[in-house]
Backbone bond lengths (Angstrom), bond angles and torsions (degrees), N, CA, C in turn:
res aa  C-N    CA-C-N  psi(-1)  N-CA   C-N-CA  omega(-1)  CA-C   N-CA-C  phi
1 M - - - 1.461 - - 1.542 108.75 -
2 R 1.356 117.53 134.24 1.458 122.41 -177.09 1.530 111.06 -72.04
3 R 1.331 116.02 137.82 1.469 121.36 -179.37 1.534 109.69 -77.52
4 D 1.333 113.50 135.82 1.466 120.13 178.70 1.529 107.88 -108.54
5 R 1.314 115.15 113.12 1.467 118.01 -174.93 1.519 112.21 -71.07
6 Y 1.305 117.87 -23.71 1.461 119.64 177.16 1.522 110.52 -69.55
7 R 1.352 114.88 -39.47 1.462 118.59 177.17 1.522 110.46 -66.54
8 E 1.315 116.22 -40.53 1.452 119.31 178.62 1.534 111.35 -62.58
9 L 1.321 115.45 -39.71 1.458 119.37 178.30 1.523 110.97 -65.42
10 A 1.334 116.72 -40.02 1.459 119.62 178.53 1.511 111.07 -66.57
11 E 1.359 116.37 -40.20 1.452 120.01 177.78 1.529 111.02 -63.79
12 K 1.300 114.98 -39.99 1.463 119.58 179.88 1.532 110.58 -64.11
13 N 1.332 115.87 -41.13 1.463 119.86 177.89 1.517 111.30 -65.75
14 R 1.361 115.98 -38.22 1.459 118.90 178.88 1.518 110.98 -64.85
15 I 1.340 116.56 -41.31 1.466 120.13 178.21 1.524 110.46 -64.03
16 E 1.318 116.22 -41.41 1.462 120.13 179.55 1.523 111.30 -63.80
17 I 1.347 115.56 -40.61 1.471 119.86 178.50 1.518 110.37 -64.01
18 K 1.338 116.08 -42.17 1.455 120.70 179.51 1.522 110.90 -63.34
19 R 1.344 116.70 -40.04 1.456 120.30 179.59 1.524 110.84 -64.71
20 V 1.327 115.80 -40.33 1.470 119.51 179.33 1.513 110.43 -64.79
21 R 1.336 116.07 -41.02 1.462 119.21 178.42 1.529 110.98 -64.57
22 D 1.347 115.71 -41.86 1.462 118.90 178.92 1.528 110.63 -62.21
23 E 1.335 116.69 -40.79 1.464 119.64 178.79 1.526 111.15 -65.33
24 E 1.350 115.69 -35.65 1.458 118.67 179.71 1.519 112.24 -70.25
25 T 1.368 115.93 -35.96 1.470 119.02 -177.97 1.513 113.25 -87.73
26 R 1.346 116.93 -7.08 1.452 119.88 -179.11 1.516 110.24 -71.63
27 V 1.357 116.65 138.64 1.455 123.06 -178.85 1.508 108.80 -97.48
28 L 1.320 116.45 131.58 1.456 120.86 178.53 1.513 110.56 -80.45
29 P 1.336 120.02 157.40 1.462 121.61 -174.54 1.529 114.28 -70.26
30 S 1.361 120.72 -27.15 1.465 121.14 -175.38 1.527 109.61 -148.75
31 D 1.374 112.89 165.68 1.464 118.04 179.04 1.513 111.39 -69.87
32 D 1.343 116.62 -33.78 1.461 119.56 179.25 1.507 111.24 -62.75
33 S 1.345 114.74 -42.83 1.466 118.33 178.36 1.509 110.61 -63.99
34 L 1.360 115.33 -39.63 1.471 119.32 178.93 1.528 110.61 -63.14
35 L 1.317 115.37 -44.49 1.456 118.43 179.11 1.520 111.44 -64.54
36 Y 1.353 114.80 -40.45 1.453 118.93 179.02 1.512 111.01 -63.38
37 E 1.372 114.70 -44.30 1.465 119.03 -179.74 1.526 111.01 -65.31
38 T 1.332 115.24 -40.98 1.476 119.06 179.63 1.523 110.91 -63.51
39 S 1.333 115.25 -45.91 1.460 118.15 179.22 1.520 111.29 -63.97
40 R 1.344 115.05 -36.95 1.460 116.95 179.43 1.516 111.29 -67.47
41 M 1.364 115.71 -41.12 1.465 119.16 177.54 1.527 110.64 -64.02
42 E 1.334 115.92 -38.97 1.471 118.18 178.24 1.517 111.02 -65.00
43 R 1.351 116.19 -39.67 1.457 118.77 178.04 1.525 110.75 -63.33
44 R 1.375 114.12 -41.15 1.463 117.21 178.91 1.530 111.38 -63.23
45 K 1.346 114.27 -42.36 1.468 117.89 178.15 1.528 111.16 -61.66
46 Q 1.327 114.09 -42.81 1.462 118.10 -179.78 1.516 110.97 -64.77
47 E 1.366 115.51 -41.38 1.467 118.70 177.81 1.520 110.92 -63.68
48 K 1.369 115.55 -41.06 1.470 117.83 178.25 1.517 111.32 -63.80
49 Q 1.362 114.66 -41.48 1.472 118.00 178.59 1.526 111.15 -61.70
50 E 1.346 116.10 -42.80 1.458 118.79 178.44 1.520 111.07 -64.64
51 E 1.362 115.96 -39.91 1.461 118.78 177.40 1.519 110.98 -63.19
52 L 1.354 114.81 -40.98 1.464 117.94 179.57 1.521 111.00 -66.03
53 K 1.352 115.94 -36.99 1.457 118.84 178.25 1.511 110.79 -67.40
54 E 1.352 115.48 -38.19 1.452 118.99 -178.73 1.524 111.63 -76.18
55 Y 1.346 116.26 -32.37 1.464 120.40 -176.75 1.522 108.85 -121.13
56 P 1.313 120.31 89.67 1.471 121.14 -179.98 1.523 112.58 -65.97
57 L 1.348 117.98 -27.26 1.463 120.18 178.62 1.523 110.75 -65.88
58 L 1.324 115.96 -36.56 1.465 119.88 178.02 1.521 110.73 -63.96
59 K 1.318 116.58 -37.66 1.468 120.72 177.50 1.530 110.75 -63.15
60 V 1.314 115.98 -42.56 1.470 119.85 179.18 1.516 110.67 -64.26
61 M 1.329 115.66 -42.36 1.464 119.03 179.76 1.525 111.04 -65.22
62 L 1.344 116.37 -37.86 1.460 119.59 178.95 1.526 110.50 -64.04
63 L 1.301 116.90 -44.09 1.475 119.53 177.10 1.522 111.08 -62.25
64 F 1.344 115.40 -36.63 1.468 118.91 178.96 1.516 111.33 -64.25
65 F 1.340 117.02 -43.75 1.467 119.87 -179.33 1.528 111.98 -70.97
66 I 1.358 116.72 -28.44 1.471 118.72 175.93 1.523 110.79 -69.98
67 A 1.340 114.86 -39.96 1.473 118.50 -178.41 1.516 113.00 -79.90
68 L 1.351 116.68 -15.61 1.464 119.42 -177.02 1.532 113.06 -62.13
69 P 1.357 121.05 -45.63 1.486 119.14 179.01 1.525 112.49 -62.04
70 V 1.308 115.82 -39.07 1.469 118.66 179.36 1.514 110.44 -62.53
71 F 1.324 115.50 -45.26 1.453 119.10 179.09 1.528 110.94 -64.88
72 T 1.355 116.53 -38.15 1.476 120.00 -179.93 1.521 110.97 -64.71
73 L 1.344 116.75 -45.09 1.469 119.69 178.30 1.527 111.78 -63.35
74 F 1.319 114.60 -39.58 1.457 117.68 178.77 1.522 111.00 -63.51
75 L 1.337 116.35 -43.12 1.458 120.57 178.83 1.520 111.24 -65.40
76 Y 1.341 115.98 -40.68 1.471 120.03 179.47 1.519 110.45 -64.07
77 T 1.308 116.78 -41.54 1.469 120.55 179.61 1.514 111.25 -62.94
78 M 1.314 117.09 -42.40 1.457 120.51 179.13 1.519 111.02 -63.33
79 I 1.360 115.10 -43.87 1.478 118.54 -179.75 1.517 110.60 -64.77
80 K 1.335 116.69 -41.65 1.461 120.11 -178.81 1.528 111.98 -67.02
81 D 1.360 114.55 -41.10 1.469 117.49 177.11 1.513 111.44 -62.27
82 T 1.314 116.03 -38.48 1.470 119.87 178.20 1.517 110.73 -66.43
83 G 1.374 118.42 -41.55 1.463 122.03 178.84 1.510 112.14 -67.68
84 S 1.320 117.93 -37.73 1.469 121.08 178.99 1.511 110.87 -65.43
85 S 1.330 115.93 -39.62 1.466 119.26 179.43 1.511 110.16 -64.43
86 S 1.335 118.09 -41.96 1.471 121.55 179.56 1.518 110.53 -65.39
87 T 1.333 117.27 -41.51 1.469 120.54 -179.94 1.503 111.02 -64.78
88 A 1.343 115.36 -39.25 1.464 118.77 -179.95 1.516 110.93 -64.24
89 V 1.300 118.12 -37.20 1.465 120.52 179.55 1.508 110.50 -68.23
90 V 1.300 117.71 -41.87 1.462 121.04 -179.62 1.512 111.00 -65.70
91 V 1.331 116.24 -40.52 1.461 118.99 -179.14 1.513 110.20 -65.90
92 G 1.276 118.40 -36.16 1.461 120.67 179.97 1.502 112.80 -68.13
93 N 1.306 118.80 -27.91 1.454 121.68 -176.44 1.510 113.40 -94.30
94 T 1.338 121.20 -7.28 1.476 123.59 -177.10 1.512 109.64 -110.37
95 Q 1.311 113.38 178.06 1.451 121.70 178.64 1.491 110.06 -76.11
96 P 1.339 116.90 157.77 1.460 119.79 176.85 1.509 110.11 -59.38
97 P 1.274 119.34 154.43 1.457 121.72 -177.28 1.515 111.28 -70.98
98 E 1.297 111.97 156.06 1.458 118.95 178.46 1.509 109.98 -65.88
99 P 1.324 117.22 150.14 1.456 119.92 179.79 1.500 112.03 -61.51
100 S 1.358 116.55 -29.20 1.456 117.71 -177.84 1.531 112.86 -72.74
101 T 1.369 117.26 -15.61 1.476 120.44 -178.86 1.509 109.12 -87.83
102 P 1.321 120.13 116.02 1.469 121.84 -179.25 1.533 110.30 -76.92
103 V 1.316 113.14 139.19 1.473 120.28 177.20 1.519 107.66 -112.78
104 Y 1.338 115.68 120.64 1.471 121.33 -178.58 1.522 109.02 -103.64
105 V 1.301 111.90 71.99 1.462 116.68 -179.13 1.521 110.82 -71.79
106 A 1.318 115.02 -43.27 1.463 118.65 -177.90 1.516 111.11 -65.57
107 A 1.329 114.66 -41.69 1.470 117.81 179.43 1.514 111.56 -63.16
108 D 1.367 114.73 -41.26 1.470 117.29 178.49 1.514 111.12 -63.92
109 D 1.319 115.62 -40.29 1.469 117.33 178.04 1.516 111.38 -62.76
110 G 1.300 118.06 -38.81 1.463 120.56 178.18 1.521 112.18 -65.86
111 D 1.332 113.47 -42.29 1.472 116.69 177.63 1.515 111.50 -63.12
112 E 1.337 113.66 -41.15 1.472 116.33 -179.80 1.522 110.66 -65.38
113 A 1.326 116.32 -40.20 1.462 118.57 178.91 1.522 110.63 -64.01
114 A 1.382 115.21 -41.55 1.459 118.40 178.43 1.527 111.19 -64.51
115 E 1.316 114.36 -40.51 1.462 117.44 178.69 1.526 111.07 -65.23
116 E 1.347 113.63 -42.92 1.464 117.46 178.29 1.525 110.61 -60.85
117 Q 1.366 114.49 -43.34 1.451 118.60 179.24 1.529 111.22 -63.24
118 A 1.337 115.44 -45.03 1.468 119.20 179.10 1.522 111.27 -63.78
119 K 1.329 113.09 -40.79 1.469 117.53 178.51 1.518 111.21 -62.56
120 K 1.347 113.68 -44.00 1.468 118.69 -178.97 1.520 110.72 -64.45
121 E 1.350 114.76 -44.64 1.449 117.92 179.33 1.527 111.77 -64.88
122 A 1.326 115.98 -41.34 1.461 119.30 178.26 1.523 111.30 -62.76
123 E 1.355 114.14 -41.68 1.469 117.57 178.23 1.524 111.14 -64.07
124 E 1.368 114.73 -43.13 1.473 117.49 179.25 1.526 110.87 -64.37
125 Q 1.351 114.77 -42.10 1.452 118.69 178.11 1.533 111.51 -61.39
126 A 1.310 114.19 -46.83 1.471 118.43 178.79 1.520 110.90 -63.62
127 K 1.359 114.21 -38.71 1.465 118.20 179.35 1.533 110.67 -64.51
128 R 1.398 113.98 -44.73 1.456 117.11 178.88 1.521 111.54 -62.40
129 E 1.350 114.33 -43.92 1.462 117.28 179.58 1.525 111.44 -63.52
130 A 1.335 113.87 -41.03 1.465 117.19 178.56 1.524 110.98 -64.40
131 E 1.377 115.23 -41.79 1.464 118.43 178.60 1.529 111.28 -64.31
132 E 1.369 114.84 -43.46 1.459 117.80 178.27 1.521 111.52 -63.10
133 Q 1.342 114.08 -42.41 1.450 118.13 178.76 1.530 111.29 -63.56
134 A 1.362 114.13 -43.31 1.470 118.12 178.61 1.520 110.86 -64.95
135 K 1.376 115.28 -42.03 1.455 118.99 178.86 1.523 110.71 -62.61
136 K 1.350 113.85 -44.20 1.447 118.92 -179.96 1.531 111.12 -61.99
137 E 1.337 114.51 -44.70 1.468 118.68 178.74 1.520 111.11 -64.51
138 A 1.373 113.91 -39.57 1.467 117.43 178.88 1.532 110.50 -63.64
139 E 1.366 115.29 -42.98 1.461 118.27 178.22 1.526 111.54 -62.82
140 E 1.359 114.49 -44.05 1.461 117.58 178.35 1.524 111.38 -62.92
141 Q 1.361 113.56 -41.27 1.464 117.54 178.78 1.522 110.72 -63.52
142 A 1.361 114.69 -43.80 1.465 118.43 178.87 1.524 110.64 -63.82
143 K 1.359 115.09 -39.63 1.459 119.21 178.87 1.527 110.85 -63.73
144 R 1.349 114.91 -45.70 1.464 118.36 178.29 1.521 111.23 -61.90
145 E 1.343 114.52 -43.21 1.464 117.83 179.77 1.521 111.14 -64.17
146 A 1.381 114.69 -40.83 1.468 117.60 178.33 1.528 110.97 -63.56
147 E 1.361 115.26 -43.12 1.468 118.58 178.50 1.519 111.20 -63.29
148 E 1.364 114.88 -43.39 1.462 118.00 178.46 1.518 111.02 -63.81
149 Q 1.374 114.92 -41.47 1.456 118.70 178.88 1.533 111.27 -62.89
150 A 1.370 113.43 -45.03 1.467 117.56 178.77 1.523 110.89 -63.18
151 K 1.335 115.67 -41.74 1.461 119.78 178.56 1.518 110.71 -63.00
152 K 1.351 114.33 -43.85 1.463 119.16 -179.84 1.526 110.91 -63.62
153 E 1.362 115.12 -44.11 1.466 118.95 178.92 1.531 110.73 -63.74
154 A 1.365 115.23 -40.88 1.469 118.01 178.47 1.525 110.79 -63.49
155 E 1.353 116.17 -41.93 1.464 118.98 178.09 1.516 111.19 -64.11
156 E 1.361 115.44 -42.68 1.469 118.28 178.73 1.522 110.94 -64.34
157 Q 1.365 114.93 -40.86 1.465 118.68 178.48 1.532 110.66 -62.51
158 A 1.353 114.05 -45.43 1.460 117.79 178.35 1.524 111.33 -63.21
159 K 1.346 115.50 -38.69 1.460 119.89 178.31 1.525 110.97 -64.14
160 R 1.365 114.88 -44.92 1.473 118.43 178.67 1.523 111.05 -62.38
161 E 1.346 115.41 -44.52 1.466 118.55 179.29 1.524 110.98 -62.09
162 A 1.361 115.15 -42.17 1.465 118.08 178.94 1.528 110.55 -64.00
163 E 1.343 116.19 -42.07 1.466 119.15 178.89 1.519 110.98 -64.28
164 E 1.353 115.48 -44.17 1.468 118.41 178.71 1.524 111.16 -62.82
165 R 1.368 114.89 -42.34 1.458 118.07 179.06 1.531 110.89 -64.05
166 A 1.353 115.20 -43.51 1.462 118.51 178.31 1.524 111.20 -63.89
167 K 1.346 115.70 -40.26 1.469 119.52 178.71 1.526 110.38 -63.86
168 K 1.350 115.18 -44.00 1.458 119.37 -179.83 1.522 110.48 -63.29
169 E 1.349 116.06 -44.23 1.467 119.24 178.79 1.526 110.97 -63.25
170 A 1.364 115.54 -40.46 1.465 118.66 178.77 1.525 110.98 -63.76
171 E 1.352 115.92 -41.39 1.467 118.92 178.66 1.525 111.02 -64.39
172 E 1.345 116.01 -43.41 1.464 118.53 178.12 1.524 111.44 -63.48
173 Q 1.358 115.21 -41.47 1.458 119.10 178.31 1.525 110.58 -62.37
174 A 1.351 115.45 -44.49 1.463 119.35 178.63 1.528 110.92 -63.62
175 K 1.352 115.67 -38.81 1.457 119.27 179.17 1.525 110.48 -64.36
176 R 1.350 115.65 -46.18 1.462 119.18 178.35 1.530 111.39 -60.30
177 E 1.336 115.91 -44.90 1.459 119.32 179.78 1.527 110.94 -62.53
178 A 1.368 115.35 -41.77 1.468 118.46 178.72 1.521 110.79 -63.11
179 E 1.339 116.48 -42.76 1.459 119.43 178.98 1.533 111.31 -63.68
180 E 1.348 114.99 -44.30 1.464 117.82 178.81 1.520 111.36 -63.54
181 R 1.373 115.07 -41.51 1.459 118.46 179.09 1.524 110.92 -64.62
182 A 1.362 116.06 -42.70 1.467 119.54 178.53 1.527 110.72 -63.41
183 K 1.346 115.89 -41.30 1.465 119.98 178.59 1.522 110.84 -63.18
184 K 1.326 114.76 -43.67 1.454 119.25 -179.53 1.521 110.60 -65.00
185 E 1.344 115.66 -43.49 1.463 118.74 178.82 1.524 111.17 -63.69
186 A 1.364 115.74 -40.02 1.469 118.77 178.52 1.523 110.45 -63.22
187 E 1.340 115.89 -42.70 1.469 118.77 178.63 1.523 111.06 -63.19
188 E 1.360 115.44 -43.83 1.462 118.27 178.94 1.529 111.15 -64.06
189 Q 1.369 115.21 -41.11 1.458 118.85 178.32 1.528 111.29 -61.91
190 A 1.341 115.07 -44.75 1.465 119.29 178.25 1.526 110.60 -62.80
191 K 1.334 115.60 -40.09 1.458 119.53 179.06 1.519 110.96 -63.83
192 R 1.368 115.17 -45.38 1.466 118.60 178.71 1.529 111.27 -62.33
193 E 1.339 115.82 -43.35 1.462 119.05 179.14 1.536 111.19 -62.78
194 A 1.348 115.00 -41.96 1.459 117.83 178.30 1.523 110.78 -63.21
195 E 1.351 115.91 -42.86 1.459 119.24 179.28 1.529 110.90 -64.12
196 E 1.360 115.08 -43.82 1.457 117.96 179.08 1.531 110.98 -64.04
197 R 1.353 115.64 -42.06 1.454 118.86 178.79 1.531 110.99 -63.24
198 A 1.356 115.93 -42.94 1.460 119.46 178.52 1.532 110.49 -64.57
199 K 1.334 115.59 -41.09 1.463 119.45 179.00 1.522 110.92 -63.89
200 K 1.354 114.27 -44.26 1.465 118.68 -179.95 1.533 110.56 -63.09
201 E 1.341 115.61 -43.84 1.455 119.08 178.76 1.530 111.40 -63.18
202 A 1.362 114.87 -39.88 1.463 118.21 178.40 1.526 110.59 -64.26
203 E 1.362 114.90 -42.47 1.457 117.88 178.75 1.528 111.24 -63.34
204 E 1.347 115.02 -44.51 1.459 118.33 178.77 1.534 110.93 -62.69
205 Q 1.348 115.25 -40.96 1.451 119.46 177.92 1.528 110.56 -62.10
206 A 1.345 115.44 -45.36 1.460 119.84 179.37 1.528 110.29 -63.88
207 K 1.361 114.59 -39.42 1.457 118.74 179.34 1.529 110.86 -64.07
208 R 1.344 114.19 -45.81 1.468 117.34 178.38 1.523 111.72 -61.44
209 E 1.336 115.42 -43.57 1.453 118.88 179.00 1.521 111.43 -62.65
210 A 1.381 114.22 -41.44 1.463 117.74 178.93 1.518 110.67 -64.49
211 E 1.353 115.09 -43.45 1.463 118.55 178.73 1.527 110.84 -62.32
212 E 1.356 114.03 -45.08 1.470 116.48 179.02 1.518 111.31 -62.95
213 R 1.350 115.19 -41.02 1.461 118.47 179.25 1.529 110.94 -65.36
214 A 1.364 114.46 -42.87 1.460 117.98 178.78 1.527 110.69 -64.61
215 K 1.335 114.53 -41.25 1.462 118.65 178.99 1.527 110.67 -62.79
216 K 1.325 113.63 -44.03 1.454 118.92 179.88 1.522 110.51 -62.67
217 E 1.368 114.59 -44.59 1.452 118.93 179.45 1.526 110.99 -63.67
218 A 1.376 113.80 -39.85 1.467 117.64 179.23 1.527 110.50 -64.54
219 E 1.336 113.32 -42.40 1.462 116.29 178.55 1.518 111.16 -62.97
220 E 1.349 114.56 -43.27 1.452 117.78 178.61 1.531 111.15 -63.56
221 Q 1.362 114.44 -41.17 1.453 118.71 178.58 1.527 111.29 -63.15
222 A 1.340 114.14 -43.79 1.471 118.07 178.71 1.524 110.64 -63.94
223 K 1.333 113.71 -39.50 1.472 117.45 179.08 1.520 110.98 -63.48
224 R 1.360 114.09 -44.53 1.454 117.87 179.10 1.530 111.26 -62.53
225 E 1.341 114.48 -43.86 1.461 118.05 179.58 1.528 111.15 -63.60
226 A 1.361 114.17 -41.12 1.472 116.82 178.78 1.523 110.71 -63.45
227 E 1.329 113.83 -42.17 1.451 117.06 178.72 1.524 111.12 -63.24
228 E 1.350 115.10 -44.22 1.459 118.89 179.15 1.522 110.84 -63.00
229 R 1.352 114.54 -42.27 1.467 117.61 179.85 1.536 110.68 -64.73
230 A 1.344 113.51 -42.84 1.480 116.46 179.20 1.523 110.65 -63.45
231 E 1.355 113.60 -41.19 1.473 116.96 178.81 1.514 111.16 -64.76
232 R 1.328 116.62 -41.28 1.460 119.53 179.83 1.522 110.84 -65.80
233 E 1.352 114.38 -43.56 1.461 118.09 179.07 1.540 111.01 -62.73
234 A 1.367 111.93 -39.97 1.471 114.82 178.76 1.522 110.87 -64.41
235 R 1.340 113.65 -40.92 1.472 117.41 179.49 1.512 110.52 -65.01
236 E 1.337 115.16 -44.40 1.469 117.82 178.82 1.524 111.72 -62.49
237 Q 1.355 112.61 -40.73 1.463 116.57 178.53 1.524 111.28 -62.10
238 A 1.369 113.61 -40.94 1.464 117.48 179.24 1.520 110.51 -65.32
239 E 1.345 114.93 -41.61 1.457 118.23 178.52 1.520 111.38 -63.12
240 K 1.346 113.72 -41.99 1.465 117.62 179.96 1.536 110.65 -63.10
241 E 1.317 113.88 -42.64 1.469 116.99 179.34 1.527 111.06 -64.41
242 A 1.388 112.60 -38.99 1.463 115.86 178.57 1.522 111.37 -64.67
243 E 1.330 114.12 -41.57 1.460 117.96 179.70 1.525 110.96 -64.61
244 E 1.325 115.10 -42.41 1.462 118.10 179.76 1.532 110.86 -63.67
245 Q 1.368 112.59 -38.46 1.461 115.78 177.80 1.510 110.86 -64.70
246 E 1.342 115.38 -42.33 1.451 118.92 178.51 1.524 110.85 -62.38
247 R 1.344 115.07 -41.62 1.451 118.21 -179.73 1.528 111.11 -63.35
248 S 1.320 111.83 -40.96 1.468 114.49 -179.82 1.532 110.76 -65.17
249 E 1.364 113.89 -38.42 1.458 117.94 178.28 1.510 110.52 -65.78
250 E 1.343 116.90 -41.32 1.457 119.50 -179.89 1.519 110.58 -67.14
251 D 1.338 114.84 -36.98 1.473 117.74 178.39 1.530 110.64 -63.94
252 E 1.310 111.73 -38.50 1.457 114.88 -179.55 1.528 111.68 -70.64
253 S 1.370 116.14 -37.68 1.451 119.75 -177.35 1.526 112.67 -77.65
254 S 1.278 118.96 -27.52 1.461 121.44 -177.24 1.516 108.71 -124.79
255 D 1.354 113.42 101.10 1.466 116.39 178.98 1.508 111.30 -83.66
256 E 1.382 115.85 -21.96 1.445 118.61 -175.16 1.517 112.23 -76.43
257 Q 1.385 120.78 -37.93 1.465 124.87 -175.11 1.520 110.02 -91.92
258 K 1.356 115.17 133.94 1.444 121.44 177.33 1.521 109.63 -100.58
259 V 1.334 116.75 138.79 1.476 122.85 -178.82 1.525 108.78 -128.75
260 A 1.351 114.70 137.01 1.482 120.95 174.36 1.537 108.41 -111.10
261 Y 1.283 116.09 148.90 1.481 121.38 179.72 1.532 108.49 -111.16
262 H 1.321 114.25 128.05 1.478 120.62 -177.06 1.545 109.73 -122.79
263 T 1.297 115.92 128.13 1.494 120.63 176.29 1.519 108.68 -91.76
264 V 1.286 115.31 124.38 1.460 120.77 -176.40 1.539 109.72 -68.12
265 Q 1.346 113.57 127.79 1.461 120.25 177.06 1.534 110.35 -99.94
266 S 1.313 114.87 176.25 1.460 120.08 -179.51 1.521 110.30 -65.46
267 Q 1.350 115.84 137.94 1.461 124.30 177.07 1.538 112.40 66.42
268 E 1.303 118.73 19.60 1.459 120.78 175.51 1.520 109.25 -94.06
269 T 1.321 115.18 145.11 1.460 122.72 177.72 1.528 109.32 -128.11
270 L 1.354 115.27 170.97 1.472 119.84 177.92 1.519 111.40 -61.56
271 F 1.340 115.28 -33.74 1.453 118.66 -178.92 1.519 109.99 -64.98
272 R 1.332 118.30 -45.20 1.451 120.86 -178.36 1.530 110.56 -66.80
273 I 1.368 114.59 -41.07 1.480 117.14 179.50 1.541 110.32 -64.55
274 S 1.354 116.79 -40.56 1.467 120.20 178.78 1.507 111.26 -63.85
275 M 1.338 117.69 -41.07 1.457 121.13 179.15 1.523 110.06 -66.38
276 K 1.369 115.77 -31.63 1.455 118.60 -178.82 1.534 111.64 -69.76
277 Y 1.355 115.81 -43.78 1.453 118.95 -173.60 1.544 112.19 -94.40
278 Y 1.331 118.56 -29.03 1.464 120.24 -174.25 1.527 112.48 -113.53
279 G 1.340 116.71 -16.10 1.472 119.40 179.98 1.489 112.33 77.72
280 S 1.356 118.20 3.30 1.455 122.21 177.96 1.531 107.37 -155.63
281 Q 1.340 114.77 173.89 1.455 118.59 -179.36 1.523 112.86 -87.04
282 S 1.284 116.45 9.11 1.456 119.55 179.11 1.526 112.31 -74.37
283 G 1.355 116.02 -15.78 1.459 119.27 -179.06 1.525 112.85 -83.67
284 I 1.359 116.43 -5.06 1.485 118.90 -177.70 1.516 109.77 -62.41
285 E 1.343 117.53 -43.65 1.452 121.12 -176.78 1.521 110.37 -69.52
286 K 1.362 117.13 -34.59 1.452 119.92 177.96 1.529 110.97 -64.93
287 I 1.364 115.23 -41.55 1.477 118.74 -179.57 1.522 109.63 -65.97
288 R 1.344 118.47 -37.90 1.472 122.17 179.01 1.517 109.98 -62.97
289 Q 1.336 116.11 -47.57 1.446 119.48 -178.09 1.522 111.32 -65.44
290 A 1.326 116.68 -35.99 1.464 119.55 -177.75 1.523 111.67 -71.96
291 N 1.316 116.00 -26.61 1.468 119.38 -175.85 1.523 112.47 -113.80
292 N 1.344 116.88 7.84 1.462 121.20 178.86 1.537 112.15 56.43
293 L 1.328 117.45 46.64 1.450 123.10 179.43 1.517 110.04 -96.54
294 N 1.335 116.85 138.17 1.449 121.34 178.90 1.523 112.57 -97.30
295 G 1.312 117.55 -19.34 1.461 120.85 -177.94 1.507 110.56 -137.49
296 N 1.352 114.49 -160.39 1.457 121.23 -179.08 1.544 112.71 -102.38
297 E 1.311 117.91 6.65 1.462 120.66 -175.41 1.519 109.79 -80.07
298 L 1.345 115.33 133.19 1.452 123.53 177.47 1.517 108.91 -130.38
299 S 1.337 117.52 156.20 1.453 122.83 176.28 1.511 109.48 -118.98
300 V 1.346 114.69 147.13 1.460 119.98 -178.13 1.524 108.67 -64.63
301 G 1.313 116.57 132.85 1.459 121.80 -178.98 1.526 114.33 92.14
302 Q 1.332 115.28 -7.02 1.470 118.78 -179.55 1.535 109.10 -70.55
303 V 1.317 115.72 137.57 1.491 121.83 -179.20 1.539 108.52 -98.45
304 L 1.345 116.23 124.21 1.463 121.83 -179.02 1.528 110.50 -112.90
305 K 1.327 113.24 143.00 1.464 118.85 173.49 1.527 108.12 -88.51
306 I 1.286 115.24 128.74 1.460 120.91 -179.11 1.523 108.35 -114.73
307 P 1.377 119.12 105.17 1.471 120.14 176.89 1.522 109.42 -67.83
308 L 1.317 114.03 124.53 1.456 117.76 -178.26 1.527 108.32 -87.90
309 P 1.321 119.29 149.68 1.458 122.72 -179.08 1.535 110.75 -74.75
């Protein structure tokens, strides 16, 4: 009988599935061994996961080899169904087989049932493995996403806190600087106002002192001038009285000579006075002799004796 490698592969898969089930249902002798075996299996799983993470090509190849039996059984089933259909058509169109040709209908049915069973078990096994693998990958993916999300949220939270802290520090720094600047400006303003007030007071004080000094000086000057004027007036008055007394004495002593008294006005000279009283300049010498004058200088208000002819 010709060997069918598809059947052998299905049988091999069935034996492998049975062995895995037996290993799963086998009871270990103690809890320590169970814990040791569990920890070892977990370490192996973790190592495989790390290897798969480090080597993505290995993961792809593993998925390929897991899916290969399923694809092989599916292909074998299609080929067998196609061959059975062709055989059935040929048998229907030909004569019944010779009695000497044995027909193993029962054996074929058993093989087909075994193949169907192996195929079904292989498909279920592959499906379970695929589901477990998908579930495991989904859990790992969800775990990675959760870790990334948590990491991202933590980074964002830390970033927000850092920004808020930096903003708060900047606001406090700005507030402190504003307060210091306002304080400094207030101090400078107060200093300027004090300086201006002191300057203004000094100026006003100096002005008052200058005014008082000027007033005092003016008063003193006016007093001096008044005194000088009074003294001059007194002197002039005394001179006038003396002159009048002299004139009266001369009038009394000389009845024969007549004398006129002339008060010098502004812009008057000896020449004009001589022309007024004598009609010529010949009286200039007489007026000089009568008043004991050495020159032609006269002062306003001066009283002159004019000898009349």
